[in-house]
C-alpha positions in Angstrom: 143.8 -24.2 153.4 146.4 -23.9 150.6 149.7 -22.6 151.8 150.5 -20.5 148.6 148.5 -18.8 145.9 149.5 -20.1 142.5 149.8 -17.3 139.9 151.1 -16.9 136.4 153.0 -13.6 136.1 153.7 -12.0 132.7 157.4 -11.0 132.5 157.9 -10.2 128.8 160.2 -7.3 128.5 160.2 -6.5 132.2 163.3 -6.3 134.4 163.9 -9.1 136.9 166.8 -9.1 139.3 169.0 -12.2 139.5 172.0 -11.9 141.7 174.8 -14.3 142.5 176.9 -16.8 140.6 176.9 -20.6 140.3 174.4 -23.2 139.2 171.3 -21.8 141.1 171.8 -18.3 139.7 172.3 -19.6 136.2 169.2 -21.7 136.4 167.1 -18.6 137.5 168.5 -16.5 134.7 167.6 -19.2 132.1 164.1 -19.3 133.6 163.6 -15.5 133.4 164.8 -15.4 129.9 162.6 -18.3 128.9 159.6 -16.3 130.2 160.8 -13.2 128.1 162.0 -11.2 131.1 165.1 -9.0 131.1 167.7 -10.2 133.5 169.3 -7.5 135.7 172.3 -8.8 137.7 172.8 -5.7 139.9 170.3 -5.1 142.7 170.6 -1.3 142.7 170.2 -1.3 138.9 167.1 -3.4 139.3 165.6 -1.0 141.8 166.2 1.9 139.5 164.6 0.0 136.6 161.5 -0.7 138.6 162.0 -4.5 139.0 159.3 -6.2 141.1 160.8 -9.7 141.4 164.2 -10.7 142.6 166.1 -14.0 142.7 168.8 -13.6 145.3 171.2 -16.5 144.7 174.4 -15.4 146.4 176.2 -18.4 148.1 177.3 -16.2 151.0 174.6 -16.3 153.7 175.3 -12.8 155.1 175.3 -11.2 151.6 172.1 -13.1 150.7 170.2 -11.9 153.8 171.3 -8.3 153.2 170.2 -8.3 149.6 166.9 -10.0 150.5 166.2 -7.2 153.0 167.2 -4.5 150.5 165.0 -6.0 147.7 162.0 -6.3 150.1 162.5 -2.8 151.3 162.2 -1.7 147.6 158.9 -3.5 147.3 160.2 -6.6 145.4 159.0 -10.2 145.9 162.0 -12.3 146.6 163.1 -15.9 146.0 166.3 -17.1 147.6 167.2 -20.6 146.3 167.7 -23.2 149.0 166.7 -20.6 151.7 162.9 -21.2 152.1 162.8 -18.9 155.2 163.8 -16.0 153.0 161.4 -16.7 150.2 158.2 -14.7 149.4 157.5 -17.2 146.6 158.7 -20.6 145.4 159.4 -21.6 141.8 157.4 -24.6 140.6 158.4 -27.4 138.3 157.0 -26.4 134.9 155.3 -28.6 132.3 155.3 -26.6 129.0 152.6 -27.1 126.3 152.5 -23.5 125.4 150.1 -21.8 125.8 149.1 -24.4 128.3 151.4 -24.4 131.4 151.2 -26.7 134.4 153.1 -25.5 137.5 153.8 -28.2 140.1 154.9 -26.9 143.5 155.5 -28.4 147.0 155.8 -25.2 148.9 159.6 -25.7 149.0 159.2 -29.1 150.7 160.8 -31.2 147.9 161.9 -30.0 144.4 162.6 -33.6 143.6 159.0 -34.6 144.2 157.8 -31.8 142.0 160.1 -32.9 139.2 159.0 -36.5 139.3 155.4 -35.5 139.2 156.1 -33.3 136.2 157.9 -36.2 134.5 154.9 -38.5 135.0 152.6 -35.9 133.6 154.9 -35.3 130.6 154.2 -38.8 129.6 150.4 -38.4 129.9 149.8 -35.0 128.2 150.3 -34.9 124.4 152.2 -32.2 122.7 149.0 -31.3 120.8 147.5 -29.9 124.0 148.9 -26.4 123.2 147.5 -26.7 119.7 144.0 -27.4 121.1 144.2 -24.4 123.4 145.2 -22.2 120.5 142.3 -23.6 118.4 139.9 -22.8 121.2 141.2 -19.3 121.5 140.8 -18.7 117.7 137.2 -20.1 118.0 136.2 -17.8 120.9 134.2 -15.4 118.8 132.2 -18.2 117.2 131.8 -19.9 120.5 130.3 -16.7 122.0 128.0 -16.4 119.1 126.9 -20.0 119.5 126.5 -19.7 123.3 125.9 -16.1 124.2 125.4 -16.9 127.9 128.7 -17.4 129.8 127.3 -20.2 131.9 126.0 -22.1 128.9 129.3 -21.6 127.1 131.3 -23.0 130.0 129.0 -26.0 130.4 129.2 -26.8 126.7 133.0 -26.7 126.8 133.0 -28.8 130.0 131.0 -31.4 128.2 133.2 -31.4 125.1 136.5 -31.5 127.0 135.5 -34.5 129.1 137.1 -37.9 128.9 136.3 -39.6 125.7 134.3 -36.6 124.4 134.6 -34.6 121.2 137.5 -32.4 122.4 139.2 -34.7 124.9 142.5 -32.9 125.6 144.3 -36.2 126.1 143.7 -37.2 122.5 145.9 -35.9 119.8 143.1 -35.1 117.3 141.2 -32.8 119.7 142.3 -29.5 118.0 141.2 -30.8 114.5 137.7 -31.3 115.8 137.0 -27.8 117.2 135.2 -26.5 114.1 133.1 -29.6 113.7 132.1 -29.7 117.3 131.2 -26.0 117.3 129.0 -26.5 114.3 127.0 -29.3 116.0 127.4 -28.5 119.7 124.2 -29.2 121.6 122.9 -26.9 124.3 124.2 -28.3 127.6 121.3 -29.3 130.0 121.0 -27.3 133.1 118.2 -29.1 135.1 119.0 -29.1 138.8 121.0 -32.0 140.1 121.0 -33.6 143.6 123.9 -35.6 144.9 123.7 -37.5 148.1 127.2 -38.1 149.5 128.3 -41.5 150.5 130.9 -40.2 153.0 132.8 -37.1 154.0 135.7 -38.1 151.8 135.8 -36.3 148.4 137.6 -39.3 146.9 134.3 -41.1 147.1 132.7 -38.8 144.5 132.0 -40.6 141.2 133.5 -39.1 138.0 130.1 -37.8 137.0 129.6 -36.2 140.4 133.0 -34.6 140.3 132.3 -33.2 136.8 129.0 -31.8 138.0 130.6 -30.0 140.9 133.2 -28.6 138.6 130.6 -27.2 136.3 128.0 -25.9 138.7 127.1 -22.3 138.9 125.4 -22.6 142.3 126.1 -25.2 145.0 123.2 -25.7 147.5 124.5 -27.7 150.4 123.5 -28.9 153.8 125.5 -27.6 156.8 127.0 -31.1 157.3 128.7 -31.2 153.9 132.4 -31.0 154.7 134.7 -28.2 153.2 136.8 -30.9 151.6 133.9 -31.8 149.3 132.9 -28.2 148.7 136.5 -27.5 147.6 136.0 -29.7 144.6 133.5 -27.2 143.2 134.5 -24.3 140.9 136.1 -21.5 143.0 133.7 -18.9 141.6 130.5 -21.0 142.0 128.0 -19.4 144.3 127.3 -21.4 147.5 124.2 -21.3 149.7 122.9 -23.4 152.6 119.9 -25.5 151.7 116.6 -24.2 153.0 117.7 -20.6 152.9 115.7 -19.5 149.9 114.4 -22.4 147.8 112.6 -20.1 145.4 115.9 -18.4 144.4 117.4 -21.8 143.7 114.6 -22.6 141.3 115.0 -19.3 139.5 118.8 -19.5 139.1 119.7 -19.5 135.4 122.8 -21.7 135.7 123.4 -25.3 136.8 122.3 -25.9 140.4 123.8 -28.8 142.2 122.4 -29.7 145.6 124.7 -31.7 148.0 123.1 -33.7 150.8 124.9 -35.5 153.6 123.6 -39.0 154.4 121.6 -39.3 157.6 123.7 -42.4 158.6 126.8 -40.2 158.9 125.3 -37.5 161.1 126.0 -37.6 164.9 
């Protein structure tokens, strides 16, 4: 189970309370302004303005606890820097390739670890990643015309964005190839696929198997398949136990992936 639900919240033009002085408060003000939010430094003023998020950064513990209680009573979600017990949400380390954003969080366990992971990823992800995302957005009408079915559209994109493929996001030239790819994009195959697991460890999935799980519209699985493996599938992919209704599997319009657990691992 994940401990927090990652969300991207649009703040442009909206009031956000940031109280307190010092380095922590200044950092949160810069963050809110970077996201286009309107910083309100007085809690009462923020309540009157309809703020829904508050960063309570007072250094005094008693004052911080009191303002956290007031903000929550007003219906705000609260973050209190360096006070995880008072936080409704944590602030991730952000990798910016606008409009692509990667948020790396540790649930408040270690901001240093999140930062180092971001720095590693900074070296891996090209600046052109945001340009590719913008090109795909601009091509959305043409993409829908080429692939009217949403499942087919998603599978075609999955194939194109794979490692070494036409629109590989880790290659700088990906954005320049969008129009050419779209003009010649083949229909993605959707014949049913069967995968027999080698173990209960999802790390034992091959790259191809992981891609298939990530693209599947329906996961048919035996009861012994562990949740850790099923978690590698798309969150919105339908799931069904094998043997429940085989005819419905065959009639499914999307990509059906069947997961089997090896007999040797059954007790």
